[in-house]
C-alpha positions as CSV (number, residue, x, y, z in Angstrom):
1,X,10.1,17.5,33.7
2,X,11.7,14.9,31.5
3,X,11.4,12.2,34.1
4,X,7.7,13.1,34.6
5,X,7.0,12.9,30.9
6,X,8.9,9.6,30.7
7,X,6.8,8.2,33.6
8,X,3.6,9.3,31.8
9,X,4.8,7.6,28.6
10,X,5.7,4.4,30.3
11,X,2.4,4.4,32.3
12,X,0.3,4.9,29.1
13,X,2.3,2.2,27.3
14,X,1.7,-0.2,30.2
15,X,-2.0,0.6,30.3
16,X,-2.2,0.0,26.5
17,X,-0.4,-3.3,26.9
18,X,-2.9,-4.4,29.7
19,X,-5.9,-3.3,27.6
20,X,-4.6,-5.3,24.6
21,X,-4.0,-8.4,26.7
22,X,-7.7,-8.3,27.8
23,X,-9.0,-7.6,24.3
24,X,-10.9,-10.4,22.6
25,X,-9.0,-11.3,19.4
26,X,-9.6,-13.0,16.1
27,X,-6.7,-15.1,14.9
28,X,-6.4,-16.9,11.6
29,X,-4.8,-17.4,8.2
30,X,-5.7,-16.3,4.7
31,X,-5.3,-18.9,2.0
32,X,-5.9,-19.4,-1.7
33,X,-9.3,-21.1,-2.1
34,X,-7.9,-23.6,-4.7
35,X,-4.3,-24.2,-3.8
36,X,-4.7,-23.6,0.0
37,X,-1.4,-21.7,-0.1
38,X,-1.1,-18.9,2.4
39,X,-1.4,-15.3,1.1
40,X,1.2,-12.9,2.5
41,X,0.6,-9.2,3.3
42,X,-3.2,-9.4,3.0
43,X,-5.4,-6.5,4.3
44,X,-8.0,-7.5,6.9
45,X,-10.3,-4.9,8.4
46,X,-13.5,-4.6,10.4
47,X,-15.9,-2.7,8.1
48,X,-17.9,-0.7,10.6
49,X,-15.1,0.0,13.2
50,X,-12.6,0.9,10.5
51,X,-9.6,-0.8,12.1
52,X,-7.5,-3.6,10.5
53,X,-4.4,-5.5,10.2
54,X,-2.0,-6.9,7.7
55,X,-1.2,-10.7,7.5
56,X,2.4,-11.6,7.8
57,X,4.5,-13.4,5.2
58,X,2.8,-16.7,6.1
59,X,-0.8,-15.3,5.8
60,X,-1.3,-15.2,9.5
61,X,-3.2,-12.3,11.1
62,X,-4.6,-11.1,14.4
63,X,-7.4,-8.5,14.7
64,X,-9.6,-7.4,17.7
65,X,-13.1,-8.7,17.8
66,X,-15.9,-6.0,17.4
67,X,-16.4,-3.8,20.4
68,X,-19.0,-1.3,19.2
69,X,-21.6,-3.4,17.5
70,X,-23.0,-6.9,18.2
71,X,-21.6,-8.0,14.9
72,X,-19.3,-6.7,12.1
73,X,-17.9,-7.9,8.8
74,X,-14.3,-8.9,8.6
75,X,-13.3,-7.8,5.1
76,X,-10.3,-9.5,3.4
77,X,-8.6,-7.7,0.5
78,X,-5.8,-9.8,-1.2
79,X,-3.9,-8.7,-4.3
80,X,-5.3,-10.5,-7.3
81,X,-8.2,-12.0,-5.4
82,X,-11.9,-11.3,-5.0
83,X,-12.9,-9.6,-1.8
84,X,-14.3,-11.8,1.0
85,X,-16.4,-10.8,4.0
86,X,-16.8,-12.9,7.1
87,X,-19.3,-12.3,9.9
88,X,-17.7,-11.9,13.3
89,X,-19.4,-11.1,16.7
90,X,-18.6,-8.9,19.6
91,X,-16.9,-10.7,22.5
92,X,-16.5,-13.9,20.6
93,X,-12.9,-15.0,20.1
94,X,-11.7,-17.0,17.1
95,X,-8.3,-18.7,17.3
96,X,-8.0,-20.9,14.3
97,X,-10.0,-19.2,11.6
98,X,-9.1,-20.1,8.0
99,X,-10.4,-17.7,5.3
100,X,-10.3,-19.0,1.7
101,X,-10.4,-16.4,-1.0
102,X,-10.9,-17.1,-4.7
103,X,-8.6,-15.8,-7.4
104,X,-9.9,-13.0,-9.5
105,X,-9.9,-13.6,-13.2
106,X,-7.8,-10.8,-14.9
107,X,-6.9,-10.6,-18.6
108,X,-3.6,-8.9,-19.3
109,X,-3.0,-8.0,-22.8
110,X,-0.1,-6.8,-24.9
111,X,-0.3,-3.8,-27.1
112,X,0.2,-4.7,-30.7
113,X,2.1,-2.1,-32.8
114,X,1.4,-2.0,-36.5
115,X,3.5,0.2,-38.7
116,X,4.7,2.3,-35.8
117,X,7.7,2.8,-33.6
118,X,8.0,2.3,-29.9
119,X,10.0,4.7,-27.8
120,X,10.4,5.2,-24.1
121,X,8.3,7.8,-22.4
122,X,8.9,9.1,-18.8
123,X,5.9,10.0,-16.7
124,X,5.7,11.4,-13.2
125,X,8.4,13.1,-11.2
126,X,11.3,14.6,-13.2
127,X,13.4,16.1,-10.4
128,X,16.7,14.5,-9.5
129,X,16.7,15.9,-5.9
130,X,13.8,15.4,-3.4
131,X,12.0,18.1,-1.5
132,X,12.1,18.5,2.3
133,X,10.0,16.0,4.2
134,X,9.4,12.3,4.7
135,X,6.6,9.9,3.6
136,X,6.4,6.8,5.8
137,X,3.5,4.4,6.5
138,X,2.3,1.6,8.7
139,X,2.2,-1.9,7.5
140,X,-0.6,-2.2,4.9
141,X,-0.7,1.5,4.2
142,X,0.1,2.9,0.8
143,X,1.0,6.1,-0.9
144,X,-0.1,6.2,-4.6
145,X,1.1,8.9,-7.1
146,X,-0.7,9.5,-10.4
147,X,1.8,9.4,-13.3
148,X,-0.3,11.5,-15.7
149,X,-0.1,11.3,-19.4
150,X,0.1,15.1,-19.7
151,X,0.9,15.3,-23.4
152,X,-1.7,12.7,-24.4
153,X,0.7,10.4,-26.0
154,X,-0.3,6.9,-27.2
155,X,0.8,4.5,-24.6
156,X,1.8,0.9,-24.6
157,X,3.1,-1.3,-21.8
158,X,4.6,-0.2,-18.5
159,X,8.4,-0.7,-18.5
160,X,9.5,0.4,-15.1
161,X,8.4,2.3,-12.0
162,X,10.8,4.1,-9.7
163,X,10.6,5.4,-6.1
164,X,12.9,7.9,-4.4
165,X,13.9,6.1,-1.2
166,X,15.2,8.4,1.6
167,X,18.5,7.9,3.3
168,X,16.9,7.8,6.8
169,X,14.9,5.1,8.4
170,X,15.5,1.5,7.2
171,X,15.7,1.9,3.4
172,X,16.4,-1.8,2.8
173,X,13.1,-3.0,4.3
174,X,10.7,-4.7,1.7
175,X,7.8,-3.0,0.1
176,X,5.1,-4.1,-2.4
177,X,4.7,-2.4,-5.7
178,X,1.1,-1.6,-6.6
179,X,-0.4,-0.2,-9.9
180,X,-4.0,1.1,-10.1
181,X,-6.4,2.6,-12.6
182,X,-7.8,6.0,-11.5
183,X,-11.4,4.6,-11.5
184,X,-12.4,5.0,-7.9
185,X,-14.5,7.7,-6.3
186,X,-13.2,11.2,-7.3
187,X,-10.6,9.4,-9.5
188,X,-9.0,7.6,-6.6
189,X,-6.9,4.5,-7.1
190,X,-9.2,1.5,-7.4
191,X,-8.7,-1.4,-9.9
192,X,-5.3,-3.2,-9.8
193,X,-3.3,-3.2,-13.0
194,X,-0.5,-5.2,-11.4
195,X,-2.1,-8.4,-10.0
196,X,1.1,-10.2,-9.1
197,X,2.7,-10.0,-5.7
198,X,5.8,-8.0,-6.4
199,X,7.7,-7.4,-3.2
200,X,11.1,-5.7,-3.6
201,X,13.8,-4.1,-1.5
202,X,16.1,-1.2,-2.3
203,X,19.9,-1.8,-1.8
204,X,20.3,1.6,-0.1
205,X,18.6,4.9,0.4
206,X,19.3,8.4,-0.8
207,X,18.6,7.6,-4.4
208,X,16.0,6.3,-7.0
209,X,15.1,2.7,-6.9
210,X,13.8,1.2,-10.1
211,X,11.6,-1.9,-10.5
212,X,11.4,-3.7,-13.9
213,X,7.8,-4.5,-14.8
214,X,8.2,-5.6,-18.4
215,X,7.6,-9.3,-17.5
216,X,4.0,-8.5,-16.5
217,X,2.7,-7.1,-19.8
218,X,0.8,-4.2,-18.1
219,X,-1.0,-2.0,-20.6
220,X,-0.8,1.7,-19.4
221,X,-4.2,3.5,-19.5
222,X,-4.2,6.4,-21.9
223,X,-4.8,9.0,-19.2
224,X,-2.1,7.6,-16.9
225,X,-2.1,5.4,-13.8
226,X,-1.3,5.3,-10.1
227,X,2.0,3.8,-8.9
228,X,2.0,3.0,-5.2
229,X,4.3,1.8,-2.5
230,X,2.7,-0.5,0.1
231,X,4.5,-0.9,3.4
232,X,5.0,-4.5,4.4
233,X,7.1,-5.9,7.2
234,X,9.4,-8.9,7.2
235,X,10.6,-11.5,9.7
236,X,10.2,-11.1,13.4
237,X,9.7,-7.3,13.4
238,X,6.0,-7.7,12.8
239,X,3.4,-10.3,13.5
240,X,0.1,-9.3,12.1
241,X,-0.6,-6.7,14.7
242,X,-3.7,-4.5,14.7
243,X,-3.1,-0.8,14.2
244,X,-4.9,0.3,17.3
245,X,-1.6,-0.6,19.0
246,X,1.1,2.0,19.4
247,X,3.5,1.4,16.5
248,X,6.9,2.9,15.8
249,X,7.5,3.0,12.0
250,X,10.8,1.5,11.1
251,X,10.5,0.8,7.4
252,X,11.8,2.7,4.4
253,X,11.0,6.3,3.9
254,X,9.9,7.9,0.6
255,X,10.8,11.5,-0.2
256,X,8.4,14.1,-1.6
257,X,8.6,16.3,-4.6
258,X,7.1,19.8,-5.1
259,X,7.0,19.8,-8.9
260,X,3.2,20.0,-9.4
261,X,0.5,22.5,-8.7
262,X,-2.1,19.8,-8.4
263,X,-2.4,17.0,-5.7
264,X,-1.6,13.7,-7.4
265,X,-0.9,11.6,-4.3
266,X,-3.4,9.5,-2.3
267,X,-2.9,7.7,1.0
268,X,-4.5,4.4,1.8
269,X,-5.1,3.1,5.4
270,X,-6.6,-0.3,6.3
271,X,-10.2,0.1,7.3
272,X,-10.4,3.7,6.1
273,X,-9.7,3.5,2.4
274,X,-8.1,6.2,0.2
275,X,-7.8,9.9,0.9
276,X,-6.2,12.7,-1.2
277,X,-3.1,14.4,0.2
278,X,-3.6,18.2,-0.3
279,X,-0.7,19.7,1.6
280,X,1.5,22.3,-0.2
281,X,4.8,24.1,0.4
282,X,3.1,27.6,0.7
283,X,4.2,28.5,-2.8
284,X,1.3,26.9,-4.6
285,X,3.2,23.6,-5.2
286,X,1.6,20.4,-3.8
287,X,3.3,17.8,-1.6
288,X,3.5,14.7,-3.8
289,X,5.3,11.3,-3.5
290,X,8.4,11.2,-5.6
291,X,7.5,8.5,-8.0
292,X,8.0,8.0,-11.7
293,X,7.4,5.5,-14.5
294,X,8.7,4.6,-17.9
295,X,6.2,3.3,-20.5
296,X,6.2,2.5,-24.2
297,X,5.2,5.4,-26.4
298,X,3.8,4.4,-29.7
299,X,4.5,6.8,-32.6
């Protein structure tokens, strides 16, 4: 039985490889419109077919050409840049496409404290030990947890964000830190608060990993904000593949927490957008990403 299953798996894998080899592809690079510098880890997706890819650290990407419609829009979403859409056609390969995206003007301000004191306030997960389970994504996917200002404190700038990295998987793989306002549909993550490309790597798993964000002067929204981990891939492990391919995750693994009765965690997939995670542990406590933040509290 085992040999038969192995044969089937190898056969399907081989068939998928042949299909990919025959597939018409679009290849190119994403660059800054003004500086012409490549933009690493940029999301590229076909709007109608809802498939996509992530550019590598050199801004290079590969996606399949449209197969369902005569034409489609290749949508580029780069951190800190305006969205760009490029018309692509079914069956028409592109091998040296350069897509220039303009920088989005963002004003970051400091909170000015007059006659008050600034203290540290912790938001998000409080537990020291994670719950059972794993949270792992494909390159370009994200899990965002809403660090809610439950006690309605007056907030200042974001100091740090922390992720509980699991001991399994490959905990030292890089990931990108994302911060969002809860201003999307149904209060989903939408507007970037952190517009810089902050890619970090934990020294080991089985513990909290904290990222200092004080240099970026991010003002925390009064209701709270989303903190997200975005899976990226380094070196020769990944070359801007499209996610119709079979892919074995090898990156870091986040752990969940079951501290909250409400779902505060959203998942993002390239080409499909954000969706709320509603799983629970059967005791009325929701499955949430184990993420926390420290912000200035103004008294």
